[in-house]
ZADREN-799727 format. One record per atom (N, C-alpha, C): atom name; z, y, x; residue in one letter; residue number from 1. Coordinates in Angstrom, 3 decimals, decimal comma. Layout:
BEGIN
site atom->CA; c3->Z; c2->Y; c1->X; rest->a; nr->NUM
...
***
This chain:
BEGIN
site atom->N; c3->3,036; c2->-7,561; c1->26,214; rest->m; nr->1
site atom->CA; c3->2,526; c2->-8,908; c1->26,692; rest->m; nr->1
site atom->C; c3->1,178; c2->-9,112; c1->27,301; rest->m; nr->1
site atom->N; c3->1,008; c2->-10,047; c1->28,151; rest->k; nr->2
site atom->CA; c3->-0,426; c2->-10,158; c1->28,623; rest->k; nr->2
site atom->C; c3->-0,760; c2->-11,866; c1->28,934; rest->k; nr->2
site atom->N; c3->-1,823; c2->-12,070; c1->28,602; rest->s; nr->3
site atom->CA; c3->-2,385; c2->-13,402; c1->28,838; rest->s; nr->3
site atom->C; c3->-2,364; c2->-13,572; c1->30,506; rest->s; nr->3
site atom->N; c3->-2,600; c2->-15,106; c1->30,767; rest->m; nr->4
site atom->CA; c3->-2,480; c2->-15,497; c1->31,983; rest->m; nr->4
site atom->C; c3->-3,556; c2->-14,626; c1->32,721; rest->m; nr->4
site atom->N; c3->-4,812; c2->-14,564; c1->32,353; rest->c; nr->5
site atom->CA; c3->-5,741; c2->-13,904; c1->33,148; rest->c; nr->5
site atom->C; c3->-5,565; c2->-12,485; c1->33,494; rest->c; nr->5
site atom->N; c3->-4,475; c2->-11,701; c1->32,605; rest->g; nr->6
site atom->CA; c3->-4,311; c2->-10,217; c1->32,672; rest->g; nr->6
site atom->C; c3->-4,656; c2->-9,663; c1->31,522; rest->g; nr->6
site atom->N; c3->-5,214; c2->-10,091; c1->30,540; rest->i; nr->7
site atom->CA; c3->-5,411; c2->-9,262; c1->29,365; rest->i; nr->7
site atom->C; c3->-4,347; c2->-8,748; c1->28,711; rest->i; nr->7
site atom->N; c3->-4,117; c2->-7,466; c1->28,274; rest->d; nr->8
site atom->CA; c3->-3,046; c2->-7,186; c1->27,858; rest->d; nr->8
site atom->C; c3->-3,179; c2->-7,379; c1->26,132; rest->d; nr->8
site atom->N; c3->-2,327; c2->-8,281; c1->25,609; rest->c; nr->9
site atom->CA; c3->-2,763; c2->-8,954; c1->24,347; rest->c; nr->9
site atom->C; c3->-2,649; c2->-7,696; c1->23,271; rest->c; nr->9
site atom->N; c3->-2,115; c2->-6,867; c1->23,587; rest->a; nr->10
site atom->CA; c3->-2,075; c2->-5,766; c1->22,227; rest->a; nr->10
site atom->C; c3->-3,354; c2->-4,966; c1->22,269; rest->a; nr->10
site atom->N; c3->-4,243; c2->-5,372; c1->23,249; rest->c; nr->11
site atom->CA; c3->-5,755; c2->-4,657; c1->23,515; rest->c; nr->11
site atom->C; c3->-6,638; c2->-5,514; c1->22,895; rest->c; nr->11
site atom->N; c3->-6,334; c2->-6,709; c1->22,652; rest->c; nr->12
site atom->CA; c3->-7,101; c2->-7,836; c1->22,303; rest->c; nr->12
site atom->C; c3->-7,399; c2->-7,861; c1->20,665; rest->c; nr->12
site atom->N; c3->-8,474; c2->-7,747; c1->20,256; rest->k; nr->13
site atom->CA; c3->-8,989; c2->-7,764; c1->18,860; rest->k; nr->13
site atom->C; c3->-8,391; c2->-9,333; c1->18,193; rest->k; nr->13
site atom->N; c3->-8,581; c2->-10,241; c1->18,745; rest->t; nr->14
site atom->CA; c3->-8,155; c2->-11,488; c1->18,032; rest->t; nr->14
site atom->C; c3->-6,701; c2->-11,512; c1->18,012; rest->t; nr->14
site atom->N; c3->-5,798; c2->-11,262; c1->19,178; rest->f; nr->15
site atom->CA; c3->-4,451; c2->-10,913; c1->18,798; rest->f; nr->15
site atom->C; c3->-4,051; c2->-10,126; c1->17,690; rest->f; nr->15
site atom->N; c3->-4,700; c2->-8,847; c1->17,577; rest->r; nr->16
site atom->CA; c3->-4,445; c2->-7,952; c1->16,519; rest->r; nr->16
site atom->C; c3->-4,799; c2->-8,375; c1->15,183; rest->r; nr->16
site atom->N; c3->-5,764; c2->-9,082; c1->15,013; rest->a; nr->17
site atom->CA; c3->-6,363; c2->-9,740; c1->13,926; rest->a; nr->17
site atom->C; c3->-5,239; c2->-10,721; c1->13,188; rest->a; nr->17
site atom->N; c3->-4,779; c2->-11,667; c1->14,193; rest->t; nr->18
site atom->CA; c3->-3,840; c2->-12,603; c1->13,902; rest->t; nr->18
site atom->C; c3->-2,556; c2->-12,002; c1->13,616; rest->t; nr->18
site atom->N; c3->-1,870; c2->-11,031; c1->14,231; rest->a; nr->19
site atom->CA; c3->-0,679; c2->-10,334; c1->14,239; rest->a; nr->19
site atom->C; c3->-0,745; c2->-9,657; c1->12,943; rest->a; nr->19
site atom->N; c3->-1,629; c2->-9,235; c1->12,279; rest->n; nr->20
site atom->CA; c3->-1,958; c2->-8,288; c1->11,182; rest->n; nr->20
site atom->C; c3->-2,448; c2->-9,122; c1->10,117; rest->n; nr->20
site atom->N; c3->-3,041; c2->-10,516; c1->10,139; rest->n; nr->21
site atom->CA; c3->-3,652; c2->-11,141; c1->9,258; rest->n; nr->21
site atom->C; c3->-4,626; c2->-10,440; c1->8,747; rest->n; nr->21
site atom->N; c3->-5,678; c2->-10,105; c1->9,722; rest->d; nr->22
site atom->CA; c3->-6,813; c2->-9,032; c1->9,416; rest->d; nr->22
site atom->C; c3->-8,242; c2->-9,868; c1->9,437; rest->d; nr->22
site atom->N; c3->-8,576; c2->-10,147; c1->8,191; rest->d; nr->23
site atom->CA; c3->-9,722; c2->-11,272; c1->8,001; rest->d; nr->23
site atom->C; c3->-10,740; c2->-10,413; c1->8,526; rest->d; nr->23
site atom->N; c3->-10,710; c2->-8,873; c1->7,905; rest->g; nr->24
site atom->CA; c3->-12,216; c2->-7,939; c1->8,374; rest->g; nr->24
site atom->C; c3->-12,510; c2->-7,820; c1->9,858; rest->g; nr->24
site atom->N; c3->-11,010; c2->-7,745; c1->10,629; rest->m; nr->25
site atom->CA; c3->-11,393; c2->-8,044; c1->12,036; rest->m; nr->25
site atom->C; c3->-11,737; c2->-9,140; c1->12,441; rest->m; nr->25
site atom->N; c3->-11,315; c2->-10,302; c1->12,135; rest->r; nr->26
site atom->CA; c3->-11,864; c2->-11,665; c1->12,356; rest->r; nr->26
site atom->C; c3->-13,603; c2->-11,621; c1->11,894; rest->r; nr->26
site atom->N; c3->-13,997; c2->-10,945; c1->10,968; rest->r; nr->27
site atom->CA; c3->-15,431; c2->-11,106; c1->10,871; rest->r; nr->27
site atom->C; c3->-16,153; c2->-10,395; c1->11,818; rest->r; nr->27
site atom->N; c3->-15,403; c2->-9,174; c1->12,315; rest->e; nr->28
site atom->CA; c3->-16,211; c2->-8,449; c1->13,535; rest->e; nr->28
site atom->C; c3->-16,310; c2->-9,253; c1->14,731; rest->e; nr->28
site atom->N; c3->-15,132; c2->-9,753; c1->15,067; rest->i; nr->29
site atom->CA; c3->-15,061; c2->-10,797; c1->16,198; rest->i; nr->29
site atom->C; c3->-16,202; c2->-11,785; c1->16,106; rest->i; nr->29
site atom->N; c3->-16,122; c2->-12,410; c1->15,010; rest->q; nr->30
site atom->CA; c3->-17,076; c2->-13,610; c1->14,808; rest->q; nr->30
site atom->C; c3->-18,422; c2->-13,264; c1->14,852; rest->q; nr->30
site atom->N; c3->-18,761; c2->-12,025; c1->14,247; rest->q; nr->31
site atom->CA; c3->-20,041; c2->-11,543; c1->14,520; rest->q; nr->31
site atom->C; c3->-20,353; c2->-11,292; c1->16,075; rest->q; nr->31
site atom->N; c3->-19,601; c2->-10,892; c1->16,667; rest->y; nr->32
site atom->CA; c3->-19,982; c2->-10,412; c1->18,287; rest->y; nr->32
site atom->C; c3->-20,090; c2->-11,941; c1->18,983; rest->y; nr->32
site atom->N; c3->-19,376; c2->-12,878; c1->18,744; rest->y; nr->33
site atom->CA; c3->-19,492; c2->-14,141; c1->19,213; rest->y; nr->33
site atom->C; c3->-20,896; c2->-14,729; c1->18,696; rest->y; nr->33
site atom->N; c3->-21,364; c2->-14,650; c1->17,366; rest->k; nr->34
site atom->CA; c3->-22,586; c2->-15,029; c1->17,250; rest->k; nr->34
site atom->C; c3->-23,680; c2->-14,496; c1->17,904; rest->k; nr->34
site atom->N; c3->-23,785; c2->-13,084; c1->18,115; rest->e; nr->35
site atom->CA; c3->-24,203; c2->-12,518; c1->19,016; rest->e; nr->35
site atom->C; c3->-24,805; c2->-13,136; c1->20,587; rest->e; nr->35
site atom->N; c3->-23,352; c2->-13,666; c1->20,925; rest->l; nr->36
site atom->CA; c3->-23,806; c2->-14,631; c1->22,151; rest->l; nr->36
site atom->C; c3->-23,993; c2->-16,034; c1->21,869; rest->l; nr->36
site atom->N; c3->-24,531; c2->-16,384; c1->20,620; rest->s; nr->37
site atom->CA; c3->-24,879; c2->-17,824; c1->20,130; rest->s; nr->37
site atom->C; c3->-23,586; c2->-18,579; c1->20,537; rest->s; nr->37
site atom->N; c3->-22,425; c2->-18,275; c1->20,221; rest->i; nr->38
site atom->CA; c3->-21,049; c2->-18,945; c1->19,919; rest->i; nr->38
site atom->C; c3->-20,794; c2->-18,913; c1->18,516; rest->i; nr->38
site atom->N; c3->-20,781; c2->-20,250; c1->17,846; rest->d; nr->39
site atom->CA; c3->-20,304; c2->-20,277; c1->16,633; rest->d; nr->39
site atom->C; c3->-18,936; c2->-20,774; c1->16,406; rest->d; nr->39
site atom->N; c3->-18,147; c2->-19,629; c1->15,993; rest->i; nr->40
site atom->CA; c3->-16,805; c2->-19,836; c1->15,698; rest->i; nr->40
site atom->C; c3->-16,160; c2->-19,620; c1->14,328; rest->i; nr->40
site atom->N; c3->-15,600; c2->-20,751; c1->13,698; rest->e; nr->41
site atom->CA; c3->-15,268; c2->-20,274; c1->12,298; rest->e; nr->41
site atom->C; c3->-13,886; c2->-19,154; c1->12,242; rest->e; nr->41
site atom->N; c3->-14,167; c2->-18,420; c1->11,057; rest->i; nr->42
site atom->CA; c3->-12,706; c2->-17,683; c1->11,046; rest->i; nr->42
site atom->C; c3->-11,574; c2->-17,854; c1->11,010; rest->i; nr->42
site atom->N; c3->-11,329; c2->-19,314; c1->10,636; rest->k; nr->43
site atom->CA; c3->-9,850; c2->-19,902; c1->10,711; rest->k; nr->43
site atom->C; c3->-9,394; c2->-20,195; c1->12,198; rest->k; nr->43
site atom->N; c3->-10,588; c2->-20,315; c1->13,017; rest->d; nr->44
site atom->CA; c3->-10,262; c2->-20,618; c1->14,565; rest->d; nr->44
site atom->C; c3->-10,072; c2->-19,386; c1->15,516; rest->d; nr->44
site atom->N; c3->-10,224; c2->-17,991; c1->14,821; rest->l; nr->45
site atom->CA; c3->-9,972; c2->-16,766; c1->15,377; rest->l; nr->45
site atom->C; c3->-8,501; c2->-16,432; c1->15,135; rest->l; nr->45
site atom->N; c3->-7,763; c2->-17,104; c1->15,802; rest->r; nr->46
site atom->CA; c3->-6,298; c2->-16,816; c1->15,700; rest->r; nr->46
site atom->C; c3->-5,608; c2->-17,199; c1->17,101; rest->r; nr->46
site atom->N; c3->-4,625; c2->-15,961; c1->17,573; rest->c; nr->47
site atom->CA; c3->-4,330; c2->-16,324; c1->18,888; rest->c; nr->47
site atom->C; c3->-3,122; c2->-15,459; c1->19,047; rest->c; nr->47
site atom->N; c3->-2,085; c2->-15,761; c1->19,253; rest->l; nr->48
site atom->CA; c3->-0,657; c2->-15,134; c1->19,582; rest->l; nr->48
site atom->C; c3->-0,356; c2->-14,986; c1->21,045; rest->l; nr->48
site atom->N; c3->-1,470; c2->-15,021; c1->21,867; rest->g; nr->49
site atom->CA; c3->-1,160; c2->-15,275; c1->23,609; rest->g; nr->49
site atom->C; c3->-1,286; c2->-16,651; c1->23,874; rest->g; nr->49
site atom->N; c3->-1,860; c2->-16,815; c1->25,394; rest->c; nr->50
site atom->CA; c3->-2,319; c2->-17,929; c1->25,622; rest->c; nr->50
site atom->C; c3->-0,535; c2->-18,614; c1->26,105; rest->c; nr->50
site atom->N; c3->0,475; c2->-17,986; c1->26,379; rest->g; nr->51
site atom->CA; c3->1,639; c2->-18,563; c1->26,224; rest->g; nr->51
site atom->C; c3->2,446; c2->-19,021; c1->24,828; rest->g; nr->51
site atom->N; c3->2,005; c2->-18,700; c1->23,913; rest->s; nr->52
site atom->CA; c3->2,519; c2->-19,196; c1->22,737; rest->s; nr->52
site atom->C; c3->1,673; c2->-20,447; c1->22,288; rest->s; nr->52
site atom->N; c3->2,133; c2->-21,056; c1->21,180; rest->g; nr->53
site atom->CA; c3->1,510; c2->-22,147; c1->20,574; rest->g; nr->53
site atom->C; c3->0,436; c2->-21,824; c1->19,894; rest->g; nr->53
site atom->N; c3->0,194; c2->-20,905; c1->19,559; rest->e; nr->54
site atom->CA; c3->-1,021; c2->-20,305; c1->18,597; rest->e; nr->54
site atom->C; c3->-2,213; c2->-19,566; c1->19,664; rest->e; nr->54
site atom->N; c3->-3,400; c2->-20,427; c1->20,132; rest->m; nr->55
site atom->CA; c3->-4,062; c2->-19,296; c1->20,921; rest->m; nr->55
site atom->C; c3->-5,504; c2->-19,931; c1->20,360; rest->m; nr->55
site atom->N; c3->-6,463; c2->-19,356; c1->20,569; rest->m; nr->56
site atom->CA; c3->-7,750; c2->-19,591; c1->20,299; rest->m; nr->56
site atom->C; c3->-8,411; c2->-21,065; c1->20,612; rest->m; nr->56
site atom->N; c3->-9,106; c2->-21,513; c1->19,764; rest->t; nr->57
site atom->CA; c3->-9,345; c2->-23,422; c1->20,069; rest->t; nr->57
site atom->C; c3->-9,970; c2->-23,058; c1->21,419; rest->t; nr->57
site atom->N; c3->-10,910; c2->-21,686; c1->21,270; rest->a; nr->58
site atom->CA; c3->-12,040; c2->-21,848; c1->22,658; rest->a; nr->58
site atom->C; c3->-11,183; c2->-21,815; c1->24,127; rest->a; nr->58
site atom->N; c3->-10,236; c2->-21,146; c1->23,901; rest->c; nr->59
site atom->CA; c3->-9,236; c2->-20,836; c1->25,218; rest->c; nr->59
site atom->C; c3->-8,220; c2->-22,033; c1->25,552; rest->c; nr->59
site atom->N; c3->-8,415; c2->-23,168; c1->25,033; rest->a; nr->60
site atom->CA; c3->-7,795; c2->-24,454; c1->25,082; rest->a; nr->60
site atom->C; c3->-7,777; c2->-25,061; c1->26,514; rest->a; nr->60
site atom->N; c3->-9,185; c2->-24,803; c1->26,958; rest->g; nr->61
site atom->CA; c3->-9,390; c2->-25,665; c1->28,093; rest->g; nr->61
site atom->C; c3->-9,672; c2->-24,265; c1->29,203; rest->g; nr->61
site atom->N; c3->-8,861; c2->-23,219; c1->29,285; rest->c; nr->62
site atom->CA; c3->-9,269; c2->-22,051; c1->30,002; rest->c; nr->62
site atom->C; c3->-8,653; c2->-22,507; c1->31,640; rest->c; nr->62
site atom->N; c3->-9,568; c2->-22,244; c1->32,258; rest->p; nr->63
site atom->CA; c3->-9,297; c2->-22,629; c1->33,828; rest->p; nr->63
site atom->C; c3->-8,095; c2->-21,756; c1->34,505; rest->p; nr->63
site atom->N; c3->-8,087; c2->-20,387; c1->34,141; rest->y; nr->64
site atom->CA; c3->-6,855; c2->-19,958; c1->34,551; rest->y; nr->64
site atom->C; c3->-5,424; c2->-20,218; c1->34,285; rest->y; nr->64
site atom->N; c3->-5,571; c2->-20,840; c1->32,751; rest->r; nr->65
site atom->CA; c3->-4,148; c2->-21,173; c1->32,256; rest->r; nr->65
site atom->C; c3->-3,869; c2->-22,611; c1->32,960; rest->r; nr->65
site atom->N; c3->-4,535; c2->-23,200; c1->33,314; rest->k; nr->66
site atom->CA; c3->-4,502; c2->-24,434; c1->33,730; rest->k; nr->66
site atom->C; c3->-3,944; c2->-24,289; c1->35,457; rest->k; nr->66
site atom->N; c3->-4,702; c2->-23,395; c1->35,978; rest->c; nr->67
site atom->CA; c3->-4,320; c2->-22,909; c1->37,378; rest->c; nr->67
site atom->C; c3->-2,829; c2->-22,507; c1->37,221; rest->c; nr->67
site atom->N; c3->-2,417; c2->-21,520; c1->36,277; rest->c; nr->68
site atom->CA; c3->-1,017; c2->-20,877; c1->36,234; rest->c; nr->68
site atom->C; c3->-0,200; c2->-21,956; c1->36,033; rest->c; nr->68
site atom->N; c3->-0,565; c2->-22,774; c1->35,068; rest->e; nr->69
site atom->CA; c3->0,423; c2->-23,730; c1->34,709; rest->e; nr->69
site atom->C; c3->0,911; c2->-24,844; c1->35,950; rest->e; nr->69
site atom->N; c3->-0,431; c2->-25,193; c1->36,645; rest->e; nr->70
site atom->CA; c3->-0,021; c2->-26,008; c1->37,647; rest->e; nr->70
site atom->C; c3->0,714; c2->-25,509; c1->39,109; rest->e; nr->70
site atom->N; c3->0,392; c2->-24,008; c1->39,145; rest->k; nr->71
site atom->CA; c3->1,252; c2->-23,363; c1->40,250; rest->k; nr->71
site atom->C; c3->2,511; c2->-22,972; c1->39,852; rest->k; nr->71
site atom->N; c3->2,790; c2->-23,233; c1->38,524; rest->g; nr->72
site atom->CA; c3->4,099; c2->-22,864; c1->37,898; rest->g; nr->72
site atom->C; c3->4,237; c2->-21,336; c1->37,604; rest->g; nr->72
site atom->N; c3->2,948; c2->-20,539; c1->37,397; rest->l; nr->73
site atom->CA; c3->3,138; c2->-19,171; c1->37,407; rest->l; nr->73
site atom->C; c3->2,927; c2->-18,663; c1->35,871; rest->l; nr->73
site atom->N; c3->3,582; c2->-17,372; c1->35,661; rest->a; nr->74
site atom->CA; c3->3,361; c2->-17,054; c1->34,240; rest->a; nr->74
site atom->C; c3->2,000; c2->-16,463; c1->34,015; rest->a; nr->74
site atom->N; c3->1,239; c2->-15,577; c1->34,978; rest->r; nr->75
site atom->CA; c3->0,121; c2->-14,967; c1->35,150; rest->r; nr->75
site atom->C; c3->-0,559; c2->-15,281; c1->36,230; rest->r; nr->75
site atom->N; c3->-1,903; c2->-14,983; c1->36,490; rest->c; nr->76
site atom->CA; c3->-2,429; c2->-15,061; c1->37,544; rest->c; nr->76
site atom->C; c3->-2,392; c2->-13,937; c1->38,620; rest->c; nr->76
site atom->N; c3->-1,665; c2->-12,703; c1->38,111; rest->e; nr->77
site atom->CA; c3->-1,217; c2->-11,786; c1->38,916; rest->e; nr->77
site atom->C; c3->0,208; c2->-12,021; c1->39,656; rest->e; nr->77
site atom->N; c3->0,662; c2->-13,206; c1->39,403; rest->e; nr->78
site atom->CA; c3->1,822; c2->-13,603; c1->40,518; rest->e; nr->78
site atom->C; c3->1,381; c2->-14,267; c1->41,595; rest->e; nr->78
site atom->N; c3->-0,055; c2->-14,877; c1->41,327; rest->c; nr->79
site atom->CA; c3->-0,601; c2->-15,799; c1->42,559; rest->c; nr->79
site atom->C; c3->-0,837; c2->-14,846; c1->43,993; rest->c; nr->79
site atom->N; c3->-0,600; c2->-15,446; c1->45,010; rest->p; nr->80
site atom->CA; c3->-1,009; c2->-14,655; c1->46,367; rest->p; nr->80
site atom->C; c3->-2,555; c2->-14,496; c1->46,311; rest->p; nr->80
site atom->N; c3->-3,198; c2->-15,538; c1->45,815; rest->e; nr->81
site atom->CA; c3->-4,752; c2->-15,258; c1->45,961; rest->e; nr->81
site atom->C; c3->-5,365; c2->-14,382; c1->44,844; rest->e; nr->81
site atom->N; c3->-4,516; c2->-13,440; c1->44,362; rest->h; nr->82
site atom->CA; c3->-5,018; c2->-12,803; c1->43,044; rest->h; nr->82
site atom->C; c3->-5,506; c2->-11,576; c1->43,926; rest->h; nr->82
site atom->N; c3->-6,503; c2->-11,074; c1->43,156; rest->p; nr->83
site atom->CA; c3->-7,532; c2->-11,665; c1->42,373; rest->p; nr->83
site atom->C; c3->-8,616; c2->-12,687; c1->42,971; rest->p; nr->83
site atom->N; c3->-8,462; c2->-13,712; c1->42,518; rest->c; nr->84
site atom->CA; c3->-9,503; c2->-14,763; c1->43,081; rest->c; nr->84
site atom->C; c3->-10,832; c2->-14,450; c1->42,523; rest->c; nr->84
site atom->N; c3->-11,465; c2->-15,169; c1->43,601; rest->e; nr->85
site atom->CA; c3->-13,038; c2->-15,303; c1->43,134; rest->e; nr->85
site atom->C; c3->-13,538; c2->-15,361; c1->41,759; rest->e; nr->85
site atom->N; c3->-13,129; c2->-16,492; c1->41,358; rest->s; nr->86
site atom->CA; c3->-13,310; c2->-16,899; c1->40,099; rest->s; nr->86
site atom->C; c3->-12,800; c2->-16,032; c1->38,951; rest->s; nr->86
site atom->N; c3->-11,549; c2->-15,459; c1->39,176; rest->l; nr->87
site atom->CA; c3->-11,213; c2->-14,533; c1->38,021; rest->l; nr->87
site atom->C; c3->-11,782; c2->-13,188; c1->38,307; rest->l; nr->87
site atom->N; c3->-12,327; c2->-12,876; c1->39,676; rest->q; nr->88
site atom->CA; c3->-13,159; c2->-11,768; c1->39,599; rest->q; nr->88
site atom->C; c3->-14,425; c2->-11,943; c1->38,931; rest->q; nr->88
site atom->N; c3->-15,135; c2->-12,852; c1->39,116; rest->w; nr->89
site atom->CA; c3->-16,386; c2->-13,214; c1->38,246; rest->w; nr->89
site atom->C; c3->-16,182; c2->-13,269; c1->36,921; rest->w; nr->89
site atom->N; c3->-15,221; c2->-14,103; c1->36,211; rest->y; nr->90
site atom->CA; c3->-15,126; c2->-13,866; c1->35,000; rest->y; nr->90
site atom->C; c3->-14,746; c2->-12,396; c1->33,996; rest->y; nr->90
site atom->N; c3->-14,071; c2->-11,896; c1->35,174; rest->t; nr->91
site atom->CA; c3->-13,865; c2->-10,305; c1->34,611; rest->t; nr->91
site atom->C; c3->-15,321; c2->-9,605; c1->34,295; rest->t; nr->91
site atom->N; c3->-16,269; c2->-9,572; c1->35,534; rest->e; nr->92
site atom->CA; c3->-17,279; c2->-9,036; c1->35,646; rest->e; nr->92
site atom->C; c3->-18,403; c2->-9,431; c1->34,629; rest->e; nr->92
site atom->N; c3->-18,187; c2->-11,023; c1->34,213; rest->t; nr->93
site atom->CA; c3->-19,249; c2->-11,746; c1->33,343; rest->t; nr->93
site atom->C; c3->-18,734; c2->-11,629; c1->31,881; rest->t; nr->93
site atom->N; c3->-17,491; c2->-11,767; c1->31,430; rest->y; nr->94
site atom->CA; c3->-17,138; c2->-11,613; c1->30,210; rest->y; nr->94
site atom->C; c3->-16,353; c2->-10,580; c1->29,768; rest->y; nr->94
site atom->N; c3->-15,411; c2->-10,167; c1->30,587; rest->i; nr->95
site atom->CA; c3->-14,394; c2->-9,473; c1->30,083; rest->i; nr->95
site atom->C; c3->-14,948; c2->-7,732; c1->30,083; rest->i; nr->95
site atom->N; c3->-15,402; c2->-7,373; c1->30,969; rest->k; nr->96
site atom->CA; c3->-16,241; c2->-5,736; c1->30,858; rest->k; nr->96
site atom->C; c3->-17,242; c2->-5,821; c1->30,174; rest->k; nr->96
site atom->N; c3->-17,922; c2->-6,853; c1->29,829; rest->p; nr->97
site atom->CA; c3->-19,083; c2->-6,598; c1->28,831; rest->p; nr->97
site atom->C; c3->-18,789; c2->-6,759; c1->27,398; rest->p; nr->97
site atom->N; c3->-17,492; c2->-7,393; c1->27,225; rest->s; nr->98
site atom->CA; c3->-16,830; c2->-7,474; c1->25,855; rest->s; nr->98
site atom->C; c3->-15,852; c2->-6,117; c1->25,348; rest->s; nr->98
site atom->N; c3->-15,945; c2->-5,030; c1->26,426; rest->m; nr->99
site atom->CA; c3->-14,819; c2->-3,851; c1->26,102; rest->m; nr->99
site atom->C; c3->-15,289; c2->-3,366; c1->24,777; rest->m; nr->99
site atom->N; c3->-14,471; c2->-2,810; c1->23,962; rest->g; nr->100
site atom->CA; c3->-14,720; c2->-2,100; c1->22,732; rest->g; nr->100
site atom->C; c3->-15,398; c2->-3,096; c1->21,790; rest->g; nr->100
site atom->N; c3->-15,673; c2->-4,283; c1->22,088; rest->k; nr->101
site atom->CA; c3->-16,106; c2->-5,313; c1->21,253; rest->k; nr->101
site atom->C; c3->-15,040; c2->-6,414; c1->20,775; rest->k; nr->101
site atom->N; c3->-14,280; c2->-7,087; c1->21,771; rest->l; nr->102
site atom->CA; c3->-13,297; c2->-7,982; c1->21,666; rest->l; nr->102
site atom->C; c3->-12,321; c2->-7,477; c1->22,381; rest->l; nr->102
site atom->N; c3->-12,381; c2->-6,427; c1->23,183; rest->i; nr->103
site atom->CA; c3->-11,056; c2->-5,893; c1->23,788; rest->i; nr->103
site atom->C; c3->-11,047; c2->-4,335; c1->23,285; rest->i; nr->103
site atom->N; c3->-10,022; c2->-3,608; c1->23,057; rest->i; nr->104
site atom->CA; c3->-10,120; c2->-2,240; c1->22,567; rest->i; nr->104
site atom->C; c3->-9,885; c2->-1,429; c1->23,288; rest->i; nr->104
site atom->N; c3->-9,532; c2->-2,010; c1->24,664; rest->s; nr->105
site atom->CA; c3->-8,852; c2->-1,028; c1->25,882; rest->s; nr->105
site atom->C; c3->-9,271; c2->-1,435; c1->27,056; rest->s; nr->105
site atom->N; c3->-9,510; c2->-0,374; c1->27,910; rest->t; nr->106
site atom->CA; c3->-9,833; c2->-0,788; c1->29,542; rest->t; nr->106
site atom->C; c3->-8,522; c2->-1,109; c1->30,141; rest->t; nr->106
site atom->N; c3->-7,448; c2->-1,475; c1->29,594; rest->n; nr->107
site atom->CA; c3->-6,028; c2->-1,713; c1->30,172; rest->n; nr->107
site atom->C; c3->-6,169; c2->-3,439; c1->30,580; rest->n; nr->107
site atom->N; c3->-7,081; c2->-3,887; c1->31,435; rest->y; nr->108
site atom->CA; c3->-7,042; c2->-5,104; c1->31,649; rest->y; nr->108
site atom->C; c3->-7,184; c2->-5,059; c1->33,384; rest->y; nr->108
site atom->N; c3->-6,447; c2->-6,167; c1->33,772; rest->l; nr->109
site atom->CA; c3->-6,234; c2->-6,216; c1->35,233; rest->l; nr->109
site atom->C; c3->-5,961; c2->-5,047; c1->35,890; rest->l; nr->109
***
């Protein structure tokens, strides 16, 4: 399963922590966010994918999710503009620096 922006959910620590109900992993994730000056409570580190009814609170306003929904797409990769400039920026700014911290594999986009 992939997120709308292209992350392989099986490689996402938040997804894995939710699927395995692993509070130890949630604490690791929470610490990473604290290093970025983002305070997220353990209870909010739950996600079963952005297409599910249970995703991280921080992702509720995701512009990629909104864009996909408006265009009737399951994922960004279905869009003829993929990868758009915004998604490229997001990948370089947030996803690549989080490899090994939030995402355990380079299996992204």
